C-alpha positions in Angstrom: 26.3 -4.7 -9.8 26.4 -4.9 -5.8 29.8 -3.9 -6.2 29.3 -0.7 -8.3 26.1 0.4 -6.2 27.8 2.2 -4.0 29.8 4.4 -6.8 26.7 4.9 -8.3 25.1 5.9 -4.7 27.8 8.4 -4.5 27.2 9.8 -7.9 23.2 10.2 -7.2 24.4 12.2 -4.0 25.9 14.7 -6.1 23.2 14.6 -8.7 21.4 15.5 -5.9 23.3 18.5 -4.6 23.2 19.8 -8.3 19.5 19.9 -8.2 19.4 21.7 -4.9 18.6 19.0 -2.7 20.4 18.0 0.4 22.0 14.3 -0.2 20.7 11.6 2.1 23.2 9.4 4.2 22.0 5.8 3.8 22.1 4.2 0.4 18.4 3.3 0.5 17.5 7.3 1.1 20.0 8.2 -1.5 18.2 6.1 -4.2 14.6 6.9 -2.9 15.4 10.7 -3.0 17.5 10.6 -6.5 14.2 8.6 -7.8 11.9 11.3 -7.0 14.1 14.3 -8.3 14.9 12.6 -11.6 11.8 9.9 -11.9 13.7 6.6 -11.5 12.5 3.2 -11.0 13.9 2.2 -7.6 12.7 -1.5 -8.1 16.3 -2.5 -9.6 18.5 -0.5 -6.8 15.9 -2.3 -4.0 16.9 -5.6 -5.4 20.6 -5.1 -5.8 20.4 -3.5 -1.8 18.7 -7.4 -0.8 21.6 -8.9 -2.4 24.3 -7.0 -0.7 25.9 -9.1 1.9 23.7 -12.0 1.0 24.9 -15.4 -0.3 21.9 -15.6 -2.3 22.4 -15.7 -5.7 20.2 -14.9 -9.0 19.9 -17.1 -11.7 21.8 -16.0 -15.2 18.4 -15.1 -16.5 17.2 -12.9 -13.4 20.9 -11.4 -13.4 20.6 -10.4 -17.0 16.9 -8.9 -16.8 18.0 -6.9 -13.4 21.1 -5.4 -15.0 19.1 -4.4 -18.0 16.7 -2.5 -15.7 19.5 -1.4 -13.4 21.6 0.2 -16.6 18.3 1.7 -18.0 17.8 3.7 -14.3 21.5 4.6 -14.4 21.0 6.0 -18.3 18.1 8.1 -16.7 20.3 9.8 -14.3 23.0 10.7 -17.0 20.1 12.2 -19.0 18.7 14.3 -15.7 22.4 15.5 -15.8 23.0 16.5 -19.3 19.5 18.6 -18.8 20.9 20.6 -15.9 21.8 24.2 -17.4 25.4 25.2 -17.0 25.9 28.2 -14.4 28.7 29.9 -15.6 
């Protein structure tokens, strides 16, 4: 999850541009702004950001729970993109 977060933040910045919002520079701000625009729960992203660069580990149960919540929020971003009308 920590390794995938940077990729998703890059996608979040693109989603913000699609929604007409300026993309923030920091990962944390990009997550917060995307959460506001598309209605995400920031808690899994906040937890993952806290784990980046730390040697702390989650238990298997904690990691599975966090992963499920993380994926659900990623799905919300996908759904938000699907809702954008094409401008041809």
